[in-house]
Phi, psi and omega in degrees: 000143177253153179055035181251129180293143178295164186299327183272005180293156179295162187303323185290336175290319178291323177296320177298318177298321182297315179292320181295325177297321176297321178294320178295320178296316179296323179295320178299315179293325178298314178297320180295320180294320178295316179294320180294325178295319178294317180297319180294319179297323179290319180287334183259024182282107184285350179286344179282145181258128178288144172286131187273000180299144182241163171230167180247129176254115183276140181285155175294161185296331184263011181290148179229163177065215182294336179289348180277353180268144176292152176238157189230076181284161173259108186304321182293318179294319178298316180298318181293320178295316180294318179292322179299317178294318180299312182288328177294315178297319179295323180296313180294322178296318180292321178295320178295316178297322179295317180296316179299313183294321181293321179290324174296320179298310183295312182289327177293318177294321177296319178299316181298318179297315180297319180299315181292319179298330180273003176088010179274166182228066180285148177270335182217157175287140181244139178231154166283159180234155178210157180289128180290154181298125177070018181218154176270356181282149177270133180250149176288140181251124178300143178257205181285141178265004185277145171225175179278088182292328179295325179294325177296316179296318179296328179278002178062041174289128189298328184259020183300320181294318180290326177294318178298317179296320179295320178294317181296324177297313179296320181297322177296319180295317180294322178295319179297320179297317179292323179295316178296322179293322179296319178294318182295334180282351181289149177291326179229133180242118178286168183298316181291329177290325176297321177295317178297320179296319179297316179296320180294320179295327177296318177292319182296336179297344179273004182303311184302311181293320179296318179293320180295315180296323178293321177299318177299317180296322181289334175298321175295321177297319180300316179295329178291313182288343178276355180301317179296306178301324179293320179293320177299317178296320180295318179295319179297318178295321179295319179294322178295318179295320179296318178295321179294319179294321177296322180293325179286325181283318184236075180290148180280123180254102182284351183291338180291337182273352182276144179291147180280137180298322179296324179295323180295321181292322179293325181291331180278342182267116181301327181293330181290335180279346180238085184296337181289323177066047180291143176233176179292326180295327181292326182285332178292000000 
């Protein structure tokens, strides 16, 4: 793994890695969506002229009815139709994957910022999971993209205005998507509503890029809100190193507090307690 904090690194390093991994995943899907769009445009280029040459396909011996007749396809036209469908499906799949990854990135970064602002110390971003459509696998579910924007402004974060603008852009795209879905769920759609739905879908198409840009902005916010915890960690490490250095320079010697064996022997010898050593001859 590259750019990965070691196992013993502090929690905020692992949290940063977790958010960055979401960003890398979204970037991969973004590149895939862009490439798929280019491939589809190339395959669906109507300015190209199909070669009109044909071939004959002979029916099997046991064919009956219309299948018993030979057919005469144009190979070049068939190839272009098949490729156009292939690239169209790939484009929509890549765009869907990009939107999912970008929303996970934005909501995951927002979750990390909120956790730090609330005084928590998570090591990784956490998501709810749900069963994916048509699959038994559990998929990550994007959460809320909201953070306390007023707190950023109050803290004088230099990019607070641009972060707010990025969130408002994403919020408009998400609202447009929901508005179009609400119209589509109606039993009857009037002409003017069909136009409104088309306009809303055009705005909603910007969700992936808006979410990705917002995620990038939130990575900067995360590093800003982590300044306090990082400084606290730095002071704690400095105090620990200072205490360790003091212990190495002035080690505690408990042997000074232990009684001396010679002192014990003198205390047990009565003569040692009477240094004058008077006898009966001395008194005489």
